[in-house]
N, CA, C and O atoms as a printed pandas DataFrame, in Angstrom:
     atom_number atom_name residue_name chain_id  residue_number  x_coord  y_coord  z_coord
0              1         N          GLN        A               1  101.681  121.770   72.425
1              2        CA          GLN        A               1  100.914  120.660   72.964
2              3         C          GLN        A               1  100.966  120.731   74.492
3              4         O          GLN        A               1  102.045  120.715   75.085
4              5         N          VAL        A               2   99.819  120.806   75.107
5              6        CA          VAL        A               2   99.744  120.853   76.571
6              7         C          VAL        A               2   99.805  119.439   77.132
7              8         O          VAL        A               2   99.166  118.528   76.607
8              9         N          GLN        A               3  100.562  119.264   78.181
9             10        CA          GLN        A               3  100.652  117.972   78.860
10            11         C          GLN        A               3  100.497  118.174   80.362
11            12         O          GLN        A               3  100.926  119.183   80.922
12            13         N          LEU        A               4   99.871  117.183   81.001
13            14        CA          LEU        A               4   99.795  117.123   82.458
14            15         C          LEU        A               4  100.539  115.874   82.895
15            16         O          LEU        A               4  100.269  114.780   82.401
16            17         N          VAL        A               5  101.470  116.034   83.814
17            18        CA          VAL        A               5  102.256  114.897   84.295
18            19         C          VAL        A               5  102.099  114.797   85.798
19            20         O          VAL        A               5  102.391  115.739   86.535
20            21         N          GLU        A               6  101.629  113.627   86.245
21            22        CA          GLU        A               6  101.408  113.390   87.668
22            23         C          GLU        A               6  102.576  112.617   88.273
23            24         O          GLU        A               6  103.328  111.936   87.575
24            25         N          SER        A               7  102.702  112.745   89.585
25            26        CA          SER        A               7  103.691  111.972   90.329
26            27         C          SER        A               7  103.207  111.835   91.763
27            28         O          SER        A               7  102.336  112.579   92.215
28            29         N          GLY        A               8  103.787  110.871   92.473
29            30        CA          GLY        A               8  103.541  110.768   93.902
30            31         C          GLY        A               8  102.675  109.616   94.362
31            32         O          GLY        A               8  102.473  109.460   95.566
32            33         N          GLY        A               9  102.161  108.811   93.470
33            34        CA          GLY        A               9  101.358  107.671   93.901
34            35         C          GLY        A               9  102.218  106.585   94.514
35            36         O          GLY        A               9  103.445  106.680   94.536
36            37         N          GLY        A              10  101.551  105.546   95.016
37            38        CA          GLY        A              10  102.292  104.426   95.591
38            39         C          GLY        A              10  101.438  103.601   96.519
39            40         O          GLY        A              10  100.214  103.723   96.552
40            41         N          LEU        A              11  102.110  102.761   97.269
41            42        CA          LEU        A              11  101.463  101.875   98.239
42            43         C          LEU        A              11  101.653  102.443   99.638
43            44         O          LEU        A              11  102.767  102.801  100.021
44            45         N          VAL        A              12  100.577  102.525  100.394
45            46        CA          VAL        A              12  100.648  103.066  101.744
46            47         C          VAL        A              12   99.692  102.282  102.634
47            48         O          VAL        A              12   98.671  101.775  102.171
48            49         N          GLN        A              13  100.033  102.190  103.910
49            50        CA          GLN        A              13   99.164  101.496  104.856
50            51         C          GLN        A              13   97.992  102.374  105.262
51            52         O          GLN        A              13   98.087  103.600  105.192
52            53         N          PRO        A              14   96.898  101.774  105.683
53            54        CA          PRO        A              14   95.773  102.573  106.183
54            55         C          PRO        A              14   96.227  103.510  107.283
55            56         O          PRO        A              14   97.000  103.135  108.165
56            57         N          GLY        A              15   95.723  104.754  107.213
57            58        CA          GLY        A              15   96.131  105.770  108.167
58            59         C          GLY        A              15   97.330  106.581  107.721
59            60         O          GLY        A              15   97.660  107.591  108.343
60            61         N          GLY        A              16   97.982  106.156  106.658
61            62        CA          GLY        A              16   99.156  106.852  106.164
62            63         C          GLY        A              16   98.820  108.039  105.288
63            64         O          GLY        A              16   97.658  108.409  105.120
64            65         N          SER        A              17   99.875  108.629  104.731
65            66        CA          SER        A              17   99.718  109.833  103.910
66            67         C          SER        A              17  100.472  109.688  102.596
67            68         O          SER        A              17  101.464  108.966  102.497
68            69         N          LEU        A              18   99.975  110.390  101.601
69            70        CA          LEU        A              18  100.646  110.520  100.309
70            71         C          LEU        A              18  100.387  111.921   99.777
71            72         O          LEU        A              18   99.387  112.558  100.109
72            73         N          ARG        A              19  101.306  112.380   98.948
73            74        CA          ARG        A              19  101.131  113.681   98.297
74            75         C          ARG        A              19  101.265  113.485   96.792
75            76         O          ARG        A              19  102.289  113.009   96.304
76            77         N          LEU        A              20  100.228  113.855   96.074
77            78        CA          LEU        A              20  100.245  113.792   94.617
78            79         C          LEU        A              20  100.541  115.172   94.055
79            80         O          LEU        A              20  100.091  116.188   94.583
80            81         N          SER        A              21  101.309  115.186   92.971
81            82        CA          SER        A              21  101.612  116.441   92.292
82            83         C          SER        A              21  101.310  116.299   90.806
83            84         O          SER        A              21  101.386  115.211   90.236
84            85         N          CYS        A              22  100.968  117.422   90.201
85            86        CA          CYS        A              22  100.666  117.440   88.776
86            87         C          CYS        A              22  101.195  118.745   88.203
87            88         O          CYS        A              22  100.913  119.823   88.727
88            89         N          ALA        A              23  101.968  118.641   87.121
89            90        CA          ALA        A              23  102.538  119.824   86.486
90            91         C          ALA        A              23  102.037  119.924   85.050
91            92         O          ALA        A              23  102.076  118.952   84.295
92            93         N          ALA        A              24  101.573  121.100   84.692
93            94        CA          ALA        A              24  101.138  121.365   83.323
94            95         C          ALA        A              24  102.279  122.022   82.562
95            96         O          ALA        A              24  102.953  122.913   83.078
96            97         N          SER        A              25  102.489  121.570   81.325
97            98        CA          SER        A              25  103.548  122.149   80.501
98            99         C          SER        A              25  103.046  122.347   79.076
99           100         O          SER        A              25  102.011  121.808   78.683
100          101         N          GLY        A              26  103.799  123.128   78.317
101          102        CA          GLY        A              26  103.402  123.451   76.955
102          103         C          GLY        A              26  103.062  124.929   76.849
103          104         O          GLY        A              26  103.412  125.729   77.716
104          105         N          ILE        A              27  102.376  125.271   75.775
105          106        CA          ILE        A              27  101.970  126.662   75.573
106          107         C          ILE        A              27  100.681  126.892   76.361
107          108         O          ILE        A              27   99.631  126.349   76.019
108          109         N          ILE        A              28  100.770  127.692   77.405
109          110        CA          ILE        A              28   99.642  127.915   78.301
110          111         C          ILE        A              28   99.423  129.402   78.491
111          112         O          ILE        A              28  100.306  130.117   78.963
112          113         N          PHE        A              29   98.235  129.862   78.120
113          114        CA          PHE        A              29   97.890  131.262   78.346
114          115         C          PHE        A              29   97.336  131.432   79.757
115          116         O          PHE        A              29   97.681  132.376   80.467
116          117         N          SER        A              30   96.469  130.499   80.145
117          118        CA          SER        A              30   95.838  130.602   81.452
118          119         C          SER        A              30   95.287  129.234   81.841
119          120         O          SER        A              30   94.907  128.436   80.984
120          121         N          ILE        A              31   95.249  128.976   83.146
121          122        CA          ILE        A              31   94.635  127.749   83.662
122          123         C          ILE        A              31   93.478  128.130   84.559
123          124         O          ILE        A              31   93.647  128.915   85.492
124          125         N          TYR        A              32   92.339  127.601   84.296
125          126        CA          TYR        A              32   91.160  127.865   85.111
126          127         C          TYR        A              32   91.079  126.820   86.215
127          128         O          TYR        A              32   92.007  126.725   87.019
128          129         N          ASP        A              33   90.020  126.041   86.289
129          130        CA          ASP        A              33   89.909  125.033   87.338
130          131         C          ASP        A              33   90.937  123.913   87.145
131          132         O          ASP        A              33   91.244  123.524   86.019
132          133         N          MET        A              34   91.460  123.406   88.262
133          134        CA          MET        A              34   92.312  122.224   88.280
134          135         C          MET        A              34   91.716  121.261   89.291
135          136         O          MET        A              34   91.082  121.677   90.261
136          137         N          GLY        A              35   91.920  119.979   89.061
137          138        CA          GLY        A              35   91.322  119.033   89.983
138          139         C          GLY        A              35   91.944  117.652   89.920
139          140         O          GLY        A              35   92.764  117.342   89.055
140          141         N          TRP        A              36   91.523  116.844   90.863
141          142        CA          TRP        A              36   91.922  115.438   90.924
142          143         C          TRP        A              36   90.682  114.562   90.903
143          144         O          TRP        A              36   89.705  114.813   91.609
144          145         N          TYR        A              37   90.748  113.533   90.078
145          146        CA          TYR        A              37   89.694  112.532   89.987
146          147         C          TYR        A              37   90.317  111.185   90.317
147          148         O          TYR        A              37   91.533  111.013   90.242
148          149         N          ARG        A              38   89.469  110.238   90.682
149          150        CA          ARG        A              38   89.984  108.890   90.887
150          151         C          ARG        A              38   89.005  107.880   90.314
151          152         O          ARG        A              38   87.807  108.133   90.180
152          153         N          GLN        A              39   89.568  106.726   89.983
153          154        CA          GLN        A              39   88.749  105.639   89.456
154          155         C          GLN        A              39   89.191  104.335   90.073
155          156         O          GLN        A              39   90.325  103.894   89.885
156          157         N          ALA        A              40   88.284  103.720   90.812
157          158        CA          ALA        A              40   88.539  102.410   91.394
158          159         C          ALA        A              40   88.118  101.339   90.394
159          160         O          ALA        A              40   87.281  101.600   89.530
160          161         N          PRO        A              41   88.690  100.131   90.498
161          162        CA          PRO        A              41   88.325   99.059   89.563
162          163         C          PRO        A              41   86.817   98.803   89.553
163          164         O          PRO        A              41   86.198   98.622   90.602
164          165         N          GLY        A              42   86.251   98.792   88.370
165          166        CA          GLY        A              42   84.826   98.515   88.231
166          167         C          GLY        A              42   83.914   99.672   88.555
167          168         O          GLY        A              42   82.692   99.522   88.559
168          169         N          LYS        A              43   84.500  100.838   88.829
169          170        CA          LYS        A              43   83.675  102.004   89.183
170          171         C          LYS        A              43   83.932  103.154   88.220
171          172         O          LYS        A              43   84.930  103.176   87.500
172          173         N          GLN        A              44   83.013  104.103   88.225
173          174        CA          GLN        A              44   83.183  105.282   87.383
174          175         C          GLN        A              44   84.198  106.245   87.983
175          176         O          GLN        A              44   84.421  106.262   89.194
176          177         N          ARG        A              45   84.805  107.042   87.120
177          178        CA          ARG        A              45   85.718  108.068   87.586
178          179         C          ARG        A              45   84.908  109.112   88.359
179          180         O          ARG        A              45   83.827  109.512   87.928
180          181         N          GLU        A              46   85.441  109.548   89.502
181          182        CA          GLU        A              46   84.730  110.507   90.338
182          183         C          GLU        A              46   85.646  111.655   90.738
183          184         O          GLU        A              46   86.861  111.489   90.848
184          185         N          LEU        A              47   85.046  112.816   90.952
185          186        CA          LEU        A              47   85.790  113.975   91.409
186          187         C          LEU        A              47   86.198  113.780   92.862
187          188         O          LEU        A              47   85.382  113.411   93.707
188          189         N          VAL        A              48   87.471  114.033   93.139
189          190        CA          VAL        A              48   87.977  113.986   94.509
190          191         C          VAL        A              48   88.044  115.400   95.085
191          192         O          VAL        A              48   87.528  115.670   96.169
192          193         N          ALA        A              49   88.694  116.297   94.336
193          194        CA          ALA        A              49   88.856  117.677   94.793
194          195         C          ALA        A              49   89.135  118.573   93.606
195          196         O          ALA        A              49   89.727  118.139   92.617
196          197         N          ALA        A              50   88.712  119.822   93.700
197          198        CA          ALA        A              50   88.949  120.789   92.640
198          199         C          ALA        A              50   89.309  122.135   93.255
199          200         O          ALA        A              50   88.935  122.436   94.388
200          201         N          ILE        A              51   90.044  122.941   92.484
201          202        CA          ILE        A              51   90.432  124.266   92.960
202          203         C          ILE        A              51   90.396  125.247   91.798
203          204         O          ILE        A              51   90.924  124.970   90.721
204          205         N          GLY        A              52   89.771  126.391   92.024
205          206        CA          GLY        A              52   89.698  127.416   90.999
206          207         C          GLY        A              52   90.952  128.262   90.956
207          208         O          GLY        A              52   91.819  128.151   91.822
208          209         N          SER        A              53   91.042  129.102   89.948
209          210        CA          SER        A              53   92.234  129.941   89.798
210          211         C          SER        A              53   92.387  130.920   90.958
211          212         O          SER        A              53   93.492  131.385   91.238
212          213         N          GLY        A              54   91.293  131.229   91.624
213          214        CA          GLY        A              54   91.345  132.137   92.768
214          215         C          GLY        A              54   91.542  131.436   94.094
215          216         O          GLY        A              54   91.651  132.079   95.138
216          217         N          GLY        A              55   91.588  130.105   94.050
217          218        CA          GLY        A              55   91.847  129.348   95.274
218          219         C          GLY        A              55   90.618  128.728   95.918
219          220         O          GLY        A              55   90.745  128.034   96.927
220          221         N          ASN        A              56   89.441  128.956   95.368
221          222        CA          ASN        A              56   88.256  128.312   95.950
222          223         C          ASN        A              56   88.318  126.813   95.707
223          224         O          ASN        A              56   88.729  126.367   94.635
224          225         N          THR        A              57   87.909  126.035   96.707
225          226        CA          THR        A              57   88.056  124.579   96.649
226          227         C          THR        A              57   86.717  123.857   96.791
227          228         O          THR        A              57   85.743  124.397   97.316
228          229         N          ASN        A              58   86.707  122.622   96.304
229          230        CA          ASN        A              58   85.536  121.765   96.387
230          231         C          ASN        A              58   86.026  120.340   96.608
231          232         O          ASN        A              58   86.934  119.878   95.916
232          233         N          TYR        A              59   85.426  119.640   97.574
233          234        CA          TYR        A              59   85.853  118.284   97.898
234          235         C          TYR        A              59   84.683  117.307   97.863
235          236         O          TYR        A              59   83.544  117.668   98.159
236          237         N          ALA        A              60   84.982  116.075   97.500
237          238        CA          ALA        A              60   84.004  115.012   97.664
238          239         C          ALA        A              60   83.772  114.807   99.161
239          240         O          ALA        A              60   84.695  114.954   99.961
240          241         N          ASP        A              61   82.548  114.471   99.532
241          242        CA          ASP        A              61   82.230  114.294  100.951
242          243         C          ASP        A              61   83.126  113.246  101.596
243          244         O          ASP        A              61   83.472  113.357  102.772
244          245         N          SER        A              62   83.499  112.237  100.831
245          246        CA          SER        A              62   84.264  111.121  101.387
246          247         C          SER        A              62   85.690  111.499  101.777
247          248         O          SER        A              62   86.340  110.760  102.515
248          249         N          VAL        A              63   86.187  112.643  101.292
249          250        CA          VAL        A              63   87.574  113.026  101.586
250          251         C          VAL        A              63   87.680  114.309  102.398
251          252         O          VAL        A              63   88.783  114.710  102.771
252          253         N          LYS        A              64   86.568  114.951  102.675
253          254        CA          LYS        A              64   86.600  116.206  103.431
254          255         C          LYS        A              64   87.256  115.984  104.792
255          256         O          LYS        A              64   86.954  115.022  105.497
256          257         N          GLY        A              65   88.151  116.888  105.139
257          258        CA          GLY        A              65   88.859  116.795  106.411
258          259         C          GLY        A              65   90.102  115.928  106.360
259          260         O          GLY        A              65   90.897  115.929  107.300
260          261         N          ARG        A              66   90.281  115.183  105.268
261          262        CA          ARG        A              66   91.456  114.309  105.151
262          263         C          ARG        A              66   92.381  114.736  104.006
263          264         O          ARG        A              66   93.602  114.616  104.109
264          265         N          PHE        A              67   91.794  115.230  102.927
265          266        CA          PHE        A              67   92.569  115.630  101.754
266          267         C          PHE        A              67   92.590  117.155  101.630
267          268         O          PHE        A              67   91.630  117.834  101.994
268          269         N          THR        A              68   93.695  117.676  101.113
269          270        CA          THR        A              68   93.816  119.106  100.854
270          271         C          THR        A              68   94.391  119.339   99.467
271          272         O          THR        A              68   95.462  118.830   99.134
272          273         N          ILE        A              69   93.680  120.103   98.668
273          274        CA          ILE        A              69   94.156  120.446   97.330
274          275         C          ILE        A              69   94.758  121.847   97.358
275          276         O          ILE        A              69   94.250  122.739   98.038
276          277         N          SER        A              70   95.837  122.031   96.618
277          278        CA          SER        A              70   96.479  123.340   96.535
278          279         C          SER        A              70   97.058  123.516   95.142
279          280         O          SER        A              70   97.222  122.539   94.411
280          281         N          ARG        A              71   97.364  124.732   94.772
281          282        CA          ARG        A              71   97.944  124.991   93.452
282          283         C          ARG        A              71   98.953  126.128   93.528
283          284         O          ARG        A              71   98.895  126.987   94.408
284          285         N          ASP        A              72   99.875  126.103   92.579
285          286        CA          ASP        A              72  100.851  127.174   92.444
286          287         C          ASP        A              72  100.677  127.725   91.033
287          288         O          ASP        A              72  101.124  127.109   90.065
288          289         N          ASN        A              73  100.042  128.860   90.916
289          290        CA          ASN        A              73   99.733  129.409   89.593
290          291         C          ASN        A              73  101.001  129.806   88.829
291          292         O          ASN        A              73  101.018  129.766   87.599
292          293         N          ALA        A              74  102.042  130.181   89.536
293          294        CA          ALA        A              74  103.283  130.575   88.866
294          295         C          ALA        A              74  103.985  129.369   88.233
295          296         O          ALA        A              74  104.679  129.499   87.224
296          297         N          LYS        A              75  103.793  128.201   88.838
297          298        CA          LYS        A              75  104.462  126.991   88.350
298          299         C          LYS        A              75  103.522  126.071   87.578
299          300         O          LYS        A              75  103.942  125.030   87.073
300          301         N          ASN        A              76  102.262  126.451   87.489
301          302        CA          ASN        A              76  101.259  125.623   86.785
302          303         C          ASN        A              76  101.172  124.220   87.379
303          304         O          ASN        A              76  101.132  123.227   86.653
304          305         N          THR        A              77  101.143  124.155   88.687
305          306        CA          THR        A              77  101.067  122.869   89.370
306          307         C          THR        A              77   99.863  122.807   90.304
307          308         O          THR        A              77   99.369  123.826   90.785
308          309         N          VAL        A              78   99.411  121.583   90.544
309          310        CA          VAL        A              78   98.355  121.336   91.514
310          311         C          VAL        A              78   98.770  120.116   92.332
311          312         O          VAL        A              78   99.298  119.142   91.794
312          313         N          ASN        A              79   98.525  120.184   93.629
313          314        CA          ASN        A              79   98.917  119.108   94.526
314          315         C          ASN        A              79   97.702  118.595   95.300
315          316         O          ASN        A              79   96.714  119.306   95.483
316          317         N          LEU        A              80   97.802  117.365   95.741
317          318        CA          LEU        A              80   96.770  116.784   96.587
318          319         C          LEU        A              80   97.456  116.095   97.769
319          320         O          LEU        A              80   98.105  115.061   97.609
320          321         N          GLN        A              81   97.303  116.675   98.935
321          322        CA          GLN        A              81   97.828  116.073  100.161
322          323         C          GLN        A              81   96.750  115.158  100.724
323          324         O          GLN        A              81   95.644  115.602  101.032
324          325         N          MET        A              82   97.078  113.887  100.855
325          326        CA          MET        A              82   96.105  112.898  101.315
326          327         C          MET        A              82   96.570  112.323  102.648
327          328         O          MET        A              82   97.616  111.679  102.726
328          329         N          ASN        A              83   95.789  112.557  103.688
329          330        CA          ASN        A              83   96.089  112.060  105.025
330          331         C          ASN        A              83   95.016  111.076  105.476
331          332         O          ASN        A              83   93.927  111.015  104.906
332          333         N          SER        A              84   95.344  110.313  106.502
333          334        CA          SER        A              84   94.385  109.343  107.064
334          335         C          SER        A              84   93.773  108.481  105.964
335          336         O          SER        A              84   92.556  108.309  105.897
336          337         N          LEU        A              85   94.614  107.959  105.127
337          338        CA          LEU        A              85   94.141  107.196  103.967
338          339         C          LEU        A              85   93.439  105.919  104.403
339          340         O          LEU        A              85   93.799  105.288  105.396
340          341         N          LYS        A              86   92.424  105.562  103.623
341          342        CA          LYS        A              86   91.616  104.374  103.872
342          343         C          LYS        A              86   91.701  103.436  102.665
343          344         O          LYS        A              86   92.010  103.880  101.559
344          345         N          PRO        A              87   91.433  102.166  102.865
345          346        CA          PRO        A              87   91.456  101.236  101.719
346          347         C          PRO        A              87   90.528  101.681  100.584
347          348         O          PRO        A              87   90.827  101.450   99.413
348          349         N          GLU        A              88   89.425  102.305  100.924
349          350        CA          GLU        A              88   88.486  102.752   99.882
350          351         C          GLU        A              88   89.008  103.943   99.081
351          352         O          GLU        A              88   88.368  104.356   98.114
352          353         N          ASP        A              89   90.153  104.501   99.463
353          354        CA          ASP        A              89   90.782  105.554   98.666
354          355         C          ASP        A              89   91.621  104.978   97.518
355          356         O          ASP        A              89   92.129  105.718   96.676
356          357         N          THR        A              90   91.755  103.671   97.500
357          358        CA          THR        A              90   92.534  103.013   96.457
358          359         C          THR        A              90   91.953  103.268   95.081
359          360         O          THR        A              90   90.738  103.227   94.888
360          361         N          GLY        A              91   92.842  103.533   94.116
361          362        CA          GLY        A              91   92.400  103.738   92.749
362          363         C          GLY        A              91   93.456  104.462   91.932
363          364         O          GLY        A              91   94.523  104.814   92.434
364          365         N          ALA        A              92   93.136  104.675   90.668
365          366        CA          ALA        A              92   93.987  105.474   89.801
366          367         C          ALA        A              92   93.547  106.922   89.933
367          368         O          ALA        A              92   92.366  107.237   89.784
368          369         N          TYR        A              93   94.488  107.791   90.209
369          370        CA          TYR        A              93   94.192  109.210   90.402
370          371         C          TYR        A              93   94.651  109.994   89.170
371          372         O          TYR        A              93   95.776  109.843   88.694
372          373         N          TYR        A              94   93.752  110.824   88.680
373          374        CA          TYR        A              94   94.005  111.586   87.459
374          375         C          TYR        A              94   93.925  113.083   87.731
375          376         O          TYR        A              94   93.010  113.564   88.399
376          377         N          CYS        A              95   94.890  113.792   87.206
377          378        CA          CYS        A              95   94.887  115.247   87.253
378          379         C          CYS        A              95   94.080  115.775   86.066
379          380         O          CYS        A              95   94.133  115.219   84.969
380          381         N          ASN        A              96   93.346  116.840   86.296
381          382        CA          ASN        A              96   92.542  117.468   85.244
382          383         C          ASN        A              96   92.717  118.972   85.326
383          384         O          ASN        A              96   92.789  119.539   86.416
384          385         N          ALA        A              97   92.786  119.622   84.158
385          386        CA          ALA        A              97   92.927  121.084   84.165
386          387         C          ALA        A              97   92.216  121.675   82.957
387          388         O          ALA        A              97   92.262  121.127   81.855
388          389         N          ASP        A              98   91.570  122.786   83.184
389          390        CA          ASP        A              98   90.871  123.553   82.137
390          391         C          ASP        A              98   91.823  124.654   81.684
391          392         O          ASP        A              98   92.073  125.613   82.415
392          393         N          ILE        A              99   92.354  124.507   80.465
393          394        CA          ILE        A              99   93.488  125.334   80.044
394          395         C          ILE        A              99   93.199  126.098   78.756
395          396         O          ILE        A              99   92.670  125.556   77.786
396          397         N          LEU        A             100   93.565  127.369   78.783
397          398        CA          LEU        A             100   93.526  128.205   77.582
398          399         C          LEU        A             100   94.923  128.150   76.960
399          400         O          LEU        A             100   95.874  128.708   77.507
400          401         N          SER        A             101   95.040  127.473   75.808
401          402        CA          SER        A             101   96.359  127.293   75.186
402          403         C          SER        A             101   96.592  128.251   74.019
403          404         O          SER        A             101   97.671  128.272   73.428
404          405         N          SER        A             102   95.587  129.030   73.700
405          406        CA          SER        A             102   95.713  130.109   72.726
406          407         C          SER        A             102   94.500  131.005   72.950
407          408         O          SER        A             102   93.585  130.608   73.672
408          409         N          PRO        A             103   94.458  132.191   72.362
409          410        CA          PRO        A             103   93.305  133.080   72.595
410          411         C          PRO        A             103   91.956  132.483   72.183
411          412         O          PRO        A             103   90.904  132.962   72.607
412          413         N          TRP        A             104   91.993  131.424   71.345
413          414        CA          TRP        A             104   90.738  130.853   70.880
414          415         C          TRP        A             104   90.598  129.373   71.183
415          416         O          TRP        A             104   89.670  128.739   70.681
416          417         N          ARG        A             105   91.495  128.794   71.993
417          418        CA          ARG        A             105   91.450  127.361   72.263
418          419         C          ARG        A             105   91.473  127.108   73.762
419          420         O          ARG        A             105   92.459  127.381   74.447
420          421         N          ARG        A             106   90.363  126.582   74.247
421          422        CA          ARG        A             106   90.246  126.237   75.669
422          423         C          ARG        A             106   89.734  124.810   75.762
423          424         O          ARG        A             106   88.667  124.494   75.233
424          425         N          ASN        A             107   90.481  123.956   76.424
425          426        CA          ASN        A             107   90.144  122.540   76.527
426          427         C          ASN        A             107   90.415  122.011   77.932
427          428         O          ASN        A             107   91.163  122.599   78.713
428          429         N          ALA        A             108   89.782  120.887   78.219
429          430        CA          ALA        A             108   90.090  120.149   79.445
430          431         C          ALA        A             108   91.138  119.100   79.112
431          432         O          ALA        A             108   91.003  118.356   78.141
432          433         N          TYR        A             109   92.177  119.048   79.921
433          434        CA          TYR        A             109   93.263  118.104   79.712
434          435         C          TYR        A             109   93.336  117.147   80.892
435          436         O          TYR        A             109   92.960  117.481   82.015
436          437         N          TRP        A             110   93.835  115.934   80.601
437          438        CA          TRP        A             110   93.980  114.894   81.614
438          439         C          TRP        A             110   95.420  114.407   81.670
439          440         O          TRP        A             110   96.114  114.350   80.655
440          441         N          GLY        A             111   95.853  114.058   82.870
441          442        CA          GLY        A             111   97.119  113.385   83.023
442          443         C          GLY        A             111   96.964  111.905   82.740
443          444         O          GLY        A             111   95.867  111.421   82.462
444          445         N          GLN        A             112   98.082  111.190   82.815
445          446        CA          GLN        A             112   98.076  109.765   82.482
446          447         C          GLN        A             112   97.611  108.898   83.649
447          448         O          GLN        A             112   97.316  107.717   83.466
448          449         N          GLY        A             113   97.546  109.470   84.830
449          450        CA          GLY        A             113   97.095  108.735   86.006
450          451         C          GLY        A             113   98.242  108.208   86.842
451          452         O          GLY        A             113   99.300  107.852   86.323
452          453         N          THR        A             114   98.018  108.166   88.136
453          454        CA          THR        A             114   98.988  107.585   89.058
454          455         C          THR        A             114   98.227  106.712   90.054
455          456         O          THR        A             114   97.172  107.102   90.553
456          457         N          GLN        A             115   98.768  105.537   90.336
457          458        CA          GLN        A             115   98.063  104.561   91.163
458          459         C          GLN        A             115   98.313  104.825   92.644
459          460         O          GLN        A             115   99.448  105.032   93.072
460          461         N          VAL        A             116   97.235  104.812   93.408
461          462        CA          VAL        A             116   97.305  104.885   94.863
462          463         C          VAL        A             116   96.672  103.610   95.414
463          464         O          VAL        A             116   95.524  103.288   95.108
464          465         N          THR        A             117   97.437  102.893   96.228
465          466        CA          THR        A             117   96.943  101.663   96.835
466          467         C          THR        A             117   97.098  101.773   98.343
467          468         O          THR        A             117   98.196  101.982   98.858
468          469         N          VAL        A             118   95.979  101.629   99.038
469          470        CA          VAL        A             118   95.980  101.701  100.503
470          471         C          VAL        A             118   95.671  100.306  101.029
471          472         O          VAL        A             118   94.550   99.811  100.907
472          473         N          SER        A             119   96.680   99.691  101.611
473          474        CA          SER        A             119   96.523   98.303  102.041
474          475         C          SER        A             119   97.546   97.979  103.108
475          476         O          SER        A             119   98.656   98.513  103.115
476          477         N          SER        A             120   97.149   97.086  104.017
477          478        CA          SER        A             120   98.084   96.631  105.032
478          479         C          SER        A             120   98.774   95.335  104.595
479          480         O          SER        A             120   99.603   94.799  105.330
């Protein structure tokens, strides 16, 4: 059974920083794209940042220049460094990964979510 476990959320003042981490565990043959999504109250879940197995990255326009996504393929982890945080960054952040867990089973998995609150 593949699991994604996130950590690192919390309360931070505007302009502050947080680092989110996500670790995949279980039987894993390969991990393709990994990413972070967020969902604010009353809004749809949206892509924040994604990274391919080769390191290519994609960011939402609203976070470009402030957030950095990275991954460690040896440890099956993905991180999101968030700087210059704004109140509009508040929401539940979810880790997502496209994982091959057997030669014939490839699925998208989600973490349980971690709350980020940006407020003074």
